[in-house]
C-alpha positions in Angstrom: 0.0 0.0 0.0 1.5 3.4 -0.9 2.4 5.8 1.8 0.2 8.9 2.1 2.3 12.0 1.8 2.3 14.4 4.8 0.1 17.5 4.3 1.8 20.6 2.9 0.7 22.8 5.8 0.8 21.9 9.5 -2.5 20.7 10.8 -3.7 23.5 13.0 -7.5 23.6 12.5 -8.3 21.2 15.3 -6.6 23.5 17.8 -7.4 26.9 16.3 -11.2 26.9 15.8 -10.9 25.5 12.3 -8.4 28.0 11.1 -5.8 25.9 9.4 -3.6 28.1 7.2 -2.5 31.6 6.5 -5.3 32.3 4.0 -8.0 31.4 6.6 -6.3 33.6 9.2 -6.3 36.3 6.5 -10.1 35.9 6.3 -10.3 36.3 10.1 -8.4 39.6 9.8 -10.8 40.8 7.2 -13.8 40.0 9.3 -12.3 41.7 12.4 -11.6 44.9 10.5 -15.2 45.0 9.3 -16.5 44.5 12.9 -14.2 47.2 14.1 -15.4 49.7 11.5 -19.0 49.0 12.6 -18.3 49.5 16.3 -15.5 52.1 16.3 -17.6 54.6 18.3 -18.0 52.3 21.2 -14.8 52.5 23.2 -15.0 49.1 25.0 -16.1 46.9 22.2 -14.0 48.6 19.5 -11.0 48.5 21.9 -11.3 44.8 22.2 -11.7 44.4 18.5 -8.7 46.7 17.8 -6.5 44.6 20.0 -7.7 41.4 18.3 -6.9 42.9 14.9 -3.4 43.9 15.9 -2.8 40.4 17.3 -4.2 38.7 14.2 -2.2 41.0 11.9 1.0 40.3 13.9 0.4 36.5 14.0 0.1 36.4 10.3 3.9 36.5 10.3 4.1 33.1 12.0 1.4 31.5 9.8 2.7 32.8 6.5 6.3 31.9 7.4 5.1 28.3 8.4 3.1 27.9 5.2 5.7 29.1 2.7 7.4 26.4 0.6 10.9 27.0 -0.8 9.6 28.6 -4.0 7.3 30.9 -2.1 10.1 31.8 0.2 12.2 32.9 -2.9 9.2 34.8 -4.2 8.7 36.6 -0.8 12.4 37.4 -0.8 12.2 39.1 -4.2 8.9 40.8 -3.3 10.2 42.1 0.0 13.6 43.0 -1.4 15.5 41.1 1.3 17.0 37.6 1.6 14.9 35.3 3.8 17.0 32.6 5.5 14.9 32.0 8.7 11.9 33.3 10.7 13.9 36.2 12.1 14.8 37.5 8.6 11.2 37.2 7.6 10.1 39.3 10.6 12.7 42.0 9.8 11.6 42.0 6.1 7.9 42.3 6.7 8.2 44.9 9.5 10.6 46.9 7.3 8.2 46.7 4.4 5.1 47.6 6.4 5.2 50.2 9.1 1.6 49.4 10.0 2.6 45.8 10.7 5.4 47.1 13.1 2.7 49.1 14.9 0.5 46.0 15.2 3.6 44.1 16.5 4.0 46.5 19.4 0.3 46.6 20.2 0.0 42.8 20.0 3.0 42.3 22.2 1.7 44.9 24.7 -1.6 43.1 24.7 -0.1 39.7 25.4 2.7 40.6 27.9 2.8 42.8 30.9 5.9 44.5 29.5 7.3 44.9 26.0 10.9 43.9 26.3 11.7 42.9 22.7 11.9 46.0 20.4 9.7 48.2 22.6 8.4 51.5 21.1 7.7 53.9 23.9 6.6 56.6 21.4 3.5 54.4 20.5 0.2 54.9 22.3 -3.5 54.3 21.6 -6.4 56.4 22.8 -10.1 57.0 22.2 -10.3 60.5 20.9 -13.0 63.1 20.2 -12.7 63.6 16.4 -15.7 65.8 15.5 -18.7 67.6 16.8 -21.9 67.9 14.8 -23.0 71.5 15.2 -26.4 70.6 13.8 -27.3 68.6 16.8 -28.4 70.5 19.8 -29.9 69.5 23.1 -28.3 67.6 25.9 -24.6 68.2 26.6 -22.5 65.7 24.7 -24.9 65.2 21.8 -23.2 65.4 18.4 -19.9 64.3 19.7 -18.0 61.5 17.9 -15.1 59.5 19.2 -12.7 57.2 17.5 -9.6 55.1 18.2 -6.3 56.6 17.2 -2.7 55.4 17.3 0.0 57.9 18.1 3.6 57.1 17.2 6.7 59.4 17.2 4.4 62.5 17.4 2.3 61.4 14.4 -1.4 60.4 14.9 -3.2 57.9 12.8 -6.7 56.6 12.7 -6.5 53.0 14.0 -8.8 51.9 11.2 -6.4 53.2 8.6 -3.5 51.4 10.2 -5.5 48.2 10.1 -6.5 48.7 6.4 -2.8 49.2 5.5 -1.7 46.1 7.2 -4.5 44.1 5.6 -3.6 45.4 2.2 0.1 44.5 2.8 -0.8 40.9 3.8 -3.3 40.7 0.9 -0.7 41.7 -1.6 2.0 39.4 -0.2 -0.3 36.4 0.0 -1.5 37.1 -3.6 2.2 37.1 -4.8 2.8 33.9 -2.9 -0.4 32.3 -4.5 -1.8 31.6 -1.1 -4.9 33.6 -2.0 -6.5 34.6 -5.3 -6.0 38.2 -6.3 -8.7 40.0 -4.5 -8.8 43.0 -6.9 -12.5 42.4 -7.6 -13.3 41.7 -4.0 -11.9 45.0 -2.8 -15.0 46.8 -4.0 -17.4 45.0 -1.7 -15.2 45.9 1.2 -15.3 49.6 0.4 -11.5 49.8 0.9 
C-alpha cells in the first residue's frame, strides 16, 4: 500500500477553531476589521476588536512563514527585497516593508505581555479621541460628539482603522504574490476599501 504524503501545511485547524492556514487567518483579519469599522464609536467593544486585529495581523507573520514552501520563500524574498533565511529574517523583512505591521507588533506584544521587552516602542500609544462635533445637533450636553480610536507614534497620529487597512492590504498583496490567496482586486470593491 502506498504511503500517504504528509500534508503541505501543518494541521492546526483542530486547535485553532478550524483556522488551518494563512489564507484562513487572513479571512479572520478581514472580518475583524469589518467588525471594528461598525463598532468604532464604542470604546470598550472597539478597543477589544482593535487589540484582536493587531494580534491577528501580527500572528500572520508566523502563519505565512510556516506555510511558505521553498519557491514561495524565494518569491517573498524578491517581493520584500531582502534575503529570507529564517523566521527572524522574515520578521525583519515584513516589518521593514510595512510600518503598519510594526505598529501591530508593538500593540499585540503589549496586549499579550505585561511588559514589551523585545523591540519596545515607547513613542507608541493608543487612545479613544473626540474627532468631531456635529453643530447641527443641539440639546443635551454631549450630543453630536463623535469618538474614534487613534494610534500615536513618534508624534504622528493615525486613525486605527487606517493602520488596520494598510496592514490588511500588505498581507493581501503578499499572499497574492505567494499564490496563497487569489488576487482580491475584484473583491476590494465590496469591502469599500
